[in-house]
C-alpha positions as a printed NumPy array, in Angstrom:
array([[ -9.402,  10.423, -25.896],
       [-10.139,  13.317, -27.306],
       [ -8.749,  14.728, -30.892],
       [ -8.815,  18.19 , -30.47 ],
       [ -6.737,  19.231, -27.52 ],
       [ -2.771,  19.443, -27.412],
       [ -2.375,  16.723, -24.616],
       [  1.13 ,  15.715, -22.733],
       [  0.777,  12.006, -20.981],
       [  3.456,  10.922, -18.311],
       [  2.885,   6.711, -18.81 ],
       [  4.641,   4.679, -16.659],
       [  5.79 ,   1.397, -17.508],
       [  6.415,  -2.142, -15.375],
       [ 10.013,  -2.317, -13.737],
       [ 10.147,  -5.759, -14.416],
       [  7.411,  -7.961, -15.044],
       [  5.678,  -6.993, -17.813],
       [  1.961,  -7.966, -16.862],
       [  2.599,  -4.71 , -14.223],
       [  1.652,  -3.195, -17.387],
       [ -2.327,  -1.416, -16.916],
       [ -4.952,  -1.933, -19.272],
       [ -5.269,   2.164, -19.442],
       [ -1.4  ,   2.611, -20.446],
       [ -1.564,   0.369, -23.181],
       [ -4.911,   1.956, -24.546],
       [ -3.18 ,   5.475, -24.268],
       [  0.091,   4.587, -25.885],
       [ -2.08 ,   3.105, -28.562],
       [ -4.079,   6.406, -29.521],
       [ -1.085,   9.196, -28.959],
       [  0.745,  10.315, -32.142],
       [  3.718,  10.22 , -30.846],
       [  5.484,   8.311, -27.805],
       [  8.942,   9.721, -26.363],
       [ 10.927,   7.161, -24.752],
       [ 14.548,   7.045, -23.6  ],
       [ 15.56 ,   4.139, -25.568],
       [ 13.525,   3.004, -28.553],
       [ 14.912,  -0.522, -28.43 ],
       [ 14.016,  -1.081, -24.974],
       [ 10.677,   0.233, -25.487],
       [  9.783,  -1.183, -28.782],
       [ 10.834,  -4.912, -27.226],
       [  8.102,  -3.9  , -24.615],
       [  5.531,  -2.041, -26.759],
       [  5.665,  -4.834, -29.357],
       [  4.162,  -7.373, -26.746],
       [  0.955,  -5.078, -26.455],
       [  0.387,  -4.787, -30.263],
       [  1.206,  -0.713, -29.737],
       [  2.652,   0.58 , -33.194],
       [  2.754,   4.35 , -32.462],
       [  5.494,   6.174, -33.812],
       [  8.745,   6.468, -31.301],
       [ 11.541,   9.185, -30.492],
       [ 14.272,   8.705, -28.256],
       [ 13.974,  11.4  , -25.335],
       [ 16.809,  11.21 , -22.777],
       [ 18.827,  13.699, -20.297],
       [ 21.596,  14.388, -23.538],
       [ 18.44 ,  15.356, -25.976],
       [ 16.01 ,  16.66 , -23.335],
       [ 16.182,  20.553, -24.449],
       [ 16.591,  19.963, -28.192],
       [ 13.215,  17.759, -28.015],
       [ 11.216,  19.458, -25.696],
       [ 11.539,  22.713, -28.253],
       [ 10.188,  19.512, -31.3  ],
       [  7.082,  18.28 , -28.766],
       [  6.485,  21.965, -28.567],
       [  5.747,  22.725, -32.28 ],
       [  3.678,  19.17 , -32.301],
       [  1.965,  20.147, -29.563],
       [  1.134,  23.463, -31.093],
       [ -0.239,  21.271, -33.913],
       [ -2.486,  19.823, -31.609],
       [ -0.71 ,  16.293, -31.242],
       [ -0.844,  14.252, -28.553],
       [  2.278,  12.592, -27.353],
       [  2.746,  10.127, -24.565],
       [  6.319,  10.263, -22.269],
       [  7.481,   7.02 , -21.171],
       [ 10.785,   5.694, -19.484],
       [ 12.894,   2.249, -20.538],
       [ 11.153,   0.939, -16.477],
       [  8.852,   3.131, -14.059],
       [  7.411,   6.536, -13.887],
       [  9.21 ,   8.962, -16.127],
       [ 10.406,  11.973, -14.055],
       [ 11.233,  10.195, -10.631],
       [ 15.356,   9.817, -11.59 ],
       [ 14.329,   8.962, -15.227],
       [ 14.544,  11.949, -18.07 ],
       [ 11.023,  14.241, -18.107],
       [ 11.32 ,  17.113, -15.387],
       [ 12.554,  19.435, -18.434],
       [  9.121,  18.706, -20.516],
       [  7.255,  19.28 , -17.905],
       [  8.702,  22.26 , -16.647],
       [  8.686,  23.654, -19.706],
       [  5.17 ,  22.454, -20.837],
       [  3.524,  22.98 , -17.229],
       [  0.362,  25.805, -17.23 ],
       [  0.523,  26.01 , -21.106],
       [ -0.154,  22.033, -21.877],
       [ -3.346,  19.735, -20.281],
       [ -0.415,  17.179, -18.741],
       [ -1.923,  13.684, -17.864],
       [ -0.287,  11.166, -15.172],
       [ -0.781,   7.287, -15.967],
       [  0.051,   5.922, -12.883],
       [  2.178,   2.22 , -12.655],
       [  5.112,   0.638, -11.211],
       [  7.871,   2.462,  -9.414],
       [ 10.314,   1.178,  -7.782],
       [ 10.678,   3.63 ,  -4.907],
       [  7.012,   2.601,  -3.978],
       [  6.811,  -0.945,  -4.518],
       [ 10.375,  -1.334,  -2.323],
       [  8.695,   0.255,   0.609],
       [  5.39 ,  -1.429,   0.28 ],
       [  7.472,  -4.548,   1.251],
       [  9.671,  -4.075,   4.032],
       [  9.801,  -3.085,   7.849],
       [  9.09 ,   0.814,   8.602],
       [  7.904,   2.584,  11.288],
       [  7.036,   5.26 ,  10.041],
       [  5.059,   6.678,   6.55 ],
       [  7.909,   9.76 ,   6.396],
       [ 10.759,   9.158,   4.315],
       [ 13.543,  11.088,   1.934],
       [ 14.176,   9.796,  -1.821],
       [ 17.618,  10.798,  -2.713],
       [ 17.315,   9.382,  -6.288],
       [ 20.858,   8.221,  -7.345],
       [ 23.703,   9.135,  -4.706],
       [ 26.711,  11.015,  -5.709],
       [ 29.408,   9.27 ,  -6.777],
       [ 32.238,  10.95 ,  -4.454],
       [ 32.755,   9.662,  -1.083],
       [ 32.195,  12.638,   0.885],
       [ 29.199,  14.308,  -1.355],
       [ 27.421,  10.749,  -0.162],
       [ 28.669,  11.316,   3.385],
       [ 26.661,  14.629,   3.08 ],
       [ 23.358,  13.153,   2.04 ],
       [ 23.219,  10.746,   4.76 ],
       [ 23.986,  13.611,   7.521],
       [ 21.19 ,  15.551,   5.725],
       [ 18.575,  13.136,   5.855],
       [ 20.006,  11.499,   9.41 ],
       [ 16.899,  11.903,  11.04 ],
       [ 14.433,   9.997,   8.077],
       [ 14.647,   6.739,   6.467],
       [ 16.295,   7.36 ,   3.326],
       [ 15.91 ,   5.744,   0.06 ],
       [ 17.805,   6.136,  -2.651],
       [ 18.962,   3.889,  -6.077],
       [ 22.155,   2.09 ,  -6.874],
       [ 24.07 ,   0.557,  -9.473],
       [ 25.13 ,  -3.249,  -8.546],
       [ 28.895,  -2.117,  -9.444],
       [ 29.212,   0.263,  -6.276],
       [ 26.464,  -0.994,  -3.816],
       [ 29.114,  -2.557,  -1.575],
       [ 30.951,   0.313,  -2.112],
       [ 28.174,   2.959,  -1.009],
       [ 27.336,   0.235,   1.957],
       [ 30.696,   0.755,   3.518],
       [ 30.853,   4.504,   3.262],
       [ 27.482,   4.285,   5.425],
       [ 29.211,   2.051,   7.787],
       [ 31.96 ,   4.556,   8.108],
       [ 29.527,   7.333,   8.278],
       [ 26.995,   6.191,  10.226],
       [ 28.721,   3.267,  12.314],
       [ 28.412,  -0.82 ,  11.947],
       [ 24.922,  -1.162,  13.207],
       [ 23.281,   1.191,  11.105],
       [ 20.465,  -0.44 ,   9.476],
       [ 19.858,  -0.653,   6.055],
       [ 17.534,  -3.026,   3.345],
       [ 18.028,  -3.575,  -0.275],
       [ 15.54 ,  -4.611,  -3.326],
       [ 16.702,  -5.77 ,  -6.501],
       [ 15.203,  -7.302,  -9.179],
       [ 12.036,  -5.963,  -8.211],
       [  8.828,  -7.766,  -9.835],
       [ 11.245, -10.063, -11.73 ],
       [ 11.811, -14.096, -10.794],
       [ 14.586, -13.795,  -8.707],
       [ 13.288, -10.793,  -6.627],
       [ 15.237, -10.206,  -3.31 ],
       [ 14.61 ,  -7.813,  -0.235],
       [ 17.417,  -7.801,   2.474],
       [ 16.955,  -6.013,   5.539],
       [ 19.479,  -5.777,   8.355],
       [ 22.528,  -3.72 ,  10.111],
       [ 25.155,  -2.561,   7.144],
       [ 27.636,  -5.05 ,   8.099],
       [ 25.208,  -7.817,   7.935],
       [ 23.972,  -6.964,   4.517],
       [ 27.788,  -6.067,   3.29 ],
       [ 28.785,  -9.835,   4.456],
       [ 25.736, -10.913,   2.55 ],
       [ 26.576,  -9.355,  -0.809],
       [ 30.086, -10.557,  -0.526],
       [ 29.033, -13.8  ,  -1.017],
       [ 25.849, -13.503,  -3.247],
       [ 25.493, -12.357,  -6.736],
       [ 24.887,  -8.941,  -6.966],
       [ 23.057,  -8.047, -10.632],
       [ 19.823,  -5.695, -11.644],
       [ 18.368,  -2.667, -10.419],
       [ 19.034,  -2.127,  -7.04 ],
       [ 17.005,   0.598,  -4.7  ],
       [ 18.363,   0.996,  -1.008],
       [ 17.058,   2.678,   2.121],
       [ 19.624,   3.867,   4.864],
       [ 17.068,   3.963,   7.86 ],
       [ 16.935,   7.107,  10.224],
       [ 19.537,   7.059,  13.404],
       [ 17.544,   5.429,  16.417],
       [ 19.412,   7.043,  19.059],
       [ 16.897,   9.362,  20.196],
       [ 18.35 ,  10.745,  23.258],
       [ 21.638,  11.581,  20.844],
       [ 19.189,  13.148,  18.551],
       [ 17.654,  15.222,  21.124],
       [ 20.993,  17.136,  22.301],
       [ 21.616,  17.683,  19.005],
       [ 17.999,  19.085,  18.285],
       [ 18.353,  21.306,  21.344],
       [ 22.018,  22.168,  20.376],
       [ 20.774,  23.762,  17.406],
       [ 17.4  ,  25.656,  19.06 ],
       [ 20.032,  26.928,  21.246],
       [ 22.135,  28.869,  18.558],
       [ 19.004,  30.021,  16.319],
       [ 17.571,  31.48 ,  19.528],
       [ 20.374,  33.437,  20.13 ],
       [ 19.611,  34.915,  16.454],
       [ 16.351,  35.529,  18.076],
       [ 14.331,  33.869,  16.366],
       [ 10.726,  32.811,  17.61 ],
       [ 10.077,  29.057,  18.551],
       [  7.529,  28.693,  15.62 ],
       [ 10.605,  29.608,  12.835],
       [ 13.074,  27.522,  14.18 ],
       [ 10.892,  24.285,  13.954],
       [ 10.315,  24.923,  10.417],
       [ 13.978,  25.745,   9.981],
       [ 15.084,  22.226,  11.259],
       [ 12.636,  20.186,   9.936],
       [ 12.725,  21.535,   6.587],
       [ 17.169,  21.372,   6.872],
       [ 17.51 ,  18.074,   8.643],
       [ 14.072,  16.32 ,   8.839],
       [ 13.045,  16.513,  12.295],
       [  9.748,  16.584,  13.398],
       [  8.56 ,  19.874,  13.621],
       [  6.113,  19.584,  16.281],
       [  9.046,  18.027,  18.105],
       [ 11.094,  20.515,  17.848],
       [  8.731,  22.887,  18.931],
       [  8.015,  21.275,  22.215],
       [ 12.235,  21.247,  22.939],
       [ 12.044,  25.261,  22.245],
       [  9.431,  25.923,  24.455],
       [ 11.033,  24.22 ,  27.803],
       [ 14.336,  25.99 ,  26.518]])
């Protein structure tokens, strides 16, 4: 780490098991001038274990803009700042986007990779494709959730949820996508009581109605499996766009972007119409 260049480090912290903290992350946090963190109490508890004594500054969704201006002044003085969240990788459903958007192109930004709940979860559940959509934290309003489920109906959809709202969200999936819609739920990832379940939404609801629900939760709603029904939906949308004189290539791009359909599949169907 050189001393003459302003730099922002995006540093991943453990999502549960503290042994997942990388040596590079620890070394970086020891040598920067300031660590921006969500909750200084939570971060101080973690950093103390690794002998990291760097000054902390709170950085959360309620003071992002104010802190960004303060950090910009420090960076202009060639200071080095690290950004961490309470757990996992900053900017992934955690504060940091405002800071990165403001500094990108003017300050060197380096990511120190590590734990991320989404990737950890995806690596340990059954999946048929590499494609997925990440929705972050779902809206709390029922009909807004339904819009998310509909938007990504043809993609595996990963999202975060609170243990207090999980059953309600699963019930909404059941109502929106049917009793046999497939879901997976992971909680307490990397911790002692880690648990991952997959099955129909009805099975998962029944399970968690009789089992303890606590800790950080990651979920996935699997893509719709009824290919015949899906094809009819695609064909209907293709026909509408063809009446507007869109070329087949544009149609495939539009439908893949809006609905998550595979571009090649849409293009082939469009050619046949």
